[in-house]
N, C-alpha and C positions, 0 to 999 in steps of 0.2 A: 023258291027266291033266295037270292043269296043277300046276306044280312052284315052290316058293318062290323068287322072285330074290333078295328082301333080306328078312332076319329079324334082328330086334332083340331078345335075349335080357336080359332085368334090366339094361336100360341105365341109366345116370346119364349127365346131360348137364349141362354149366355151364362157366363164363369165369372164370378167376381164382379168386377165392373165392367167387365166386358158384354156386350150383347151380339150376338152371332146372326139369330133370325128373328124377325117380328111379323104378327099377324099371320101366322101357318095355319093355313086349314088343308088337312089331308085324310083322306077316307081311303082304309084299306080294307077290303071287303071279301068275305070268305070266298076262298076260290081262285083271288087276284094271284097272277105273276106280276109282282110290282117293283119294278126297277128305280135306283135313286142313283142319279149321275150328278156331274156338277164338275166345275174345275177344282184342282187341288186348293184345299184352305177355303173354299166357298162355304161350308158347311154339313158336310152330307155326315160326317162322323157324329155332329150335334147330333140333327136330324133323328139317325139311326138309333143315338142311346134314348132319344126321348121315346121313339117309338118301341123299344125295350123295355121302358119303363125304369131307366138307370139315371135319368136326367130329369129332374123336376122344372116344368116350366115358371118362369117369371110371371107370366100372364096368361089367361086365357083356360083351358080345360082339354084333359085328355080323358077319352072315355074309352073304356075296353069292354067287351061284351063277349063272355067266352059261349062257344056251342052250347046247345041246349044238353042237360044232363052233366055240364061239366062246372065244377065250383070255381074256377079260374080259367084264365087264359093263359094257356102253356105255351113258351117260345123254346125252339132249339136252337141253339146260336153258334156257328162257325164263326169264330174271327180268323184275323189273317194270321197265315202260317208264324210268321215271325214275331208274333205274338204269344205264341205259345212256348211255354217253359221245357226244353227239351234236355233237361240235366238228367232227371230222374229214370233210370232203366227201366220204362214202365213196358210189358206187352201192349200189341195192339187191342187184346183183348181188354186188360185193364184200364187202359185209355178209355173205350168206349162205355165201360161200366162206370165211368166219371159221369156219364150224362144220367146215369139213375141216382145220384145224391139224394135229390130232393123225395124222391119216392122213397129211398131207402130209409133215410134219416141219418142222424149223427150218431156216432158209436157202434152202428149197426155193420154186419157183414152183408153183400149180396148174396141172396137165396136163389132158389131154383129158376122162379120166375125172372129175375131180374138177368140172370145168364142166359134165358131163353131168349127173352125180348135182346140181349148184347148180340147174339148170335144173329137173330133174324135180322138187326139192324145192319151186322156186316155182310150178310147175305145181299142184301137192297144195294149194297155199293159195292161188291162183288169182290169182297175181302175173306169171305169165310176161311179160303185156306191159309189165310196169314193171322189167325187169331193170336197165336202164341210167338209169331215173330217180334222181334223189339222195333218200337215205334221208331226209333231213333234210324234205323238201318232201311226203313221205308224210302223209297223216289218221293218226289215233292207230290206228283199227283195221288201216290197211294196214302201218303199223309193227309192231304186235303179229303180224300176219300175217307181216311178214318176219322177225321174228325165230324164228316157228315154223319157218319154212323154213330158217334157219338152224340151229336145232336139229335138224331132219331130215336136214340134209346130213351131220351125223356117223353118219348111218345107226344110229340107237340102237335098244336094246332097251326102253328106258324114256325116254317124254316127261314130263319135269317141269317143271311150271310154276308159278309165284309170283304170285296176283293178276293173272291175265291179262285179265280184265276192267275193272281199275280204272278208273275216269273214262270208260266207255264209255256211249254211249246205248243205249236198249233194243233198236233194231235191230241195232246192232253186237255186241252182247253175244250176241244171238240166233245171228248169222252165225259167229260165232266160236266159239260153243260147239256148234254144227252141224258145225264142221268138227273139233272134237275128237273128236264121235262119231262121225264119218266116218274119222280116222284110228284111231280105235279098234277099229272094227268092221271096216272094209275093209282097213285096212292092219295090223291085228292088233298093234297098238302098246300097250303097257301104259302107263296113263298116271296120272301122282300129280298132282295139282292142288289147291293151297293159295289157301283164298280166303275172307273174311270175308262173301261173299254166298253166306247159306244156300239163296236160293231155286234159285241157278245150281247149287250140288253137290246139291241135292234130285232135281232133274231127271236128271242125268247119271251120279253116282257109283253104284257097287255098295257098295263097302266105306267106311268113314267111321275116322278117327283123331280123336277130339274133345279137344282140350289144355283141360283145365278147370284152376282153382285147386288142385284137391284131386288132379289126377294126370291118366293119360290114360286114356280110355274109346274102345274100338275095339269095332267089329261092322257090321251091315249098317246100309245107309242108312234102312231104314223104323223100325229099331228105335231109333237114337240121335235122331232128328230126328222128337221126339213134344213135344207140348205141355208135359209135365210136365219132362222132360229139358231142355229149352230155356230152362223158365222157371228150374230150379234153377243152370244155367251163367252165363246172362247176366242174371239178376236184374232181368227187366223181365216186363212183360205179353206174353206171346205166344199165338197161337192158330195150330194147324198143322192145315190141311182138306185133303181130298183131293177134287179135282174132275177128273173124267174121268179117272180114272188118276193126275193127277199131283198131287205134294205142294207144298202152298204155305206158307210162314212169313209170318203178319201179325202 
């Protein structure tokens, strides 16, 4: 039976004197593919930071329950590509090994086990042949895969991605989301994915948290991604159609 990994109870979030979200109740279960959507500036990033534990709540409580035999809940975080510092001429393998930092500890060098996990992570994302290549010289899609490998190298319980398909063409987007589906189904990873791309999340997420100006809506994807609901949240003409069992937002 699935158990809650993260639970937000009556949580309020903000910065300085500004309150962004109030009375948030969210539960991410083990095995979820959990989507986080909403208009720009609505508070997606704020909620994502709270789930990751990098933003303390103003009110309420956030409970984290690691799986059995684990001392703490481990996250693998994939930031937006534009947030990654690409000044340093690191190889793809060196970037992936950065995901082992907490397990290696400060002042220590990666060992045999760390390199094995890094290569295994590269294999999962199909980049094992580019381990020695320069990260700077990869394509946009390859860079995203390398950042996912870095997150996997942490051996996480939850993989968290912030706008992973931003700026990608349709083919690269499809390949990346199929990778997410594979990691979720075959590696049994819990996935939290924040995106503005509703057509991406409609095909893959089981549960959604939709951040709206009026507050947070939480429920299954089919219930929240409806024509009426999306028109209300985004204030534009939207039509939701189902074709061959797949949901499309037009």
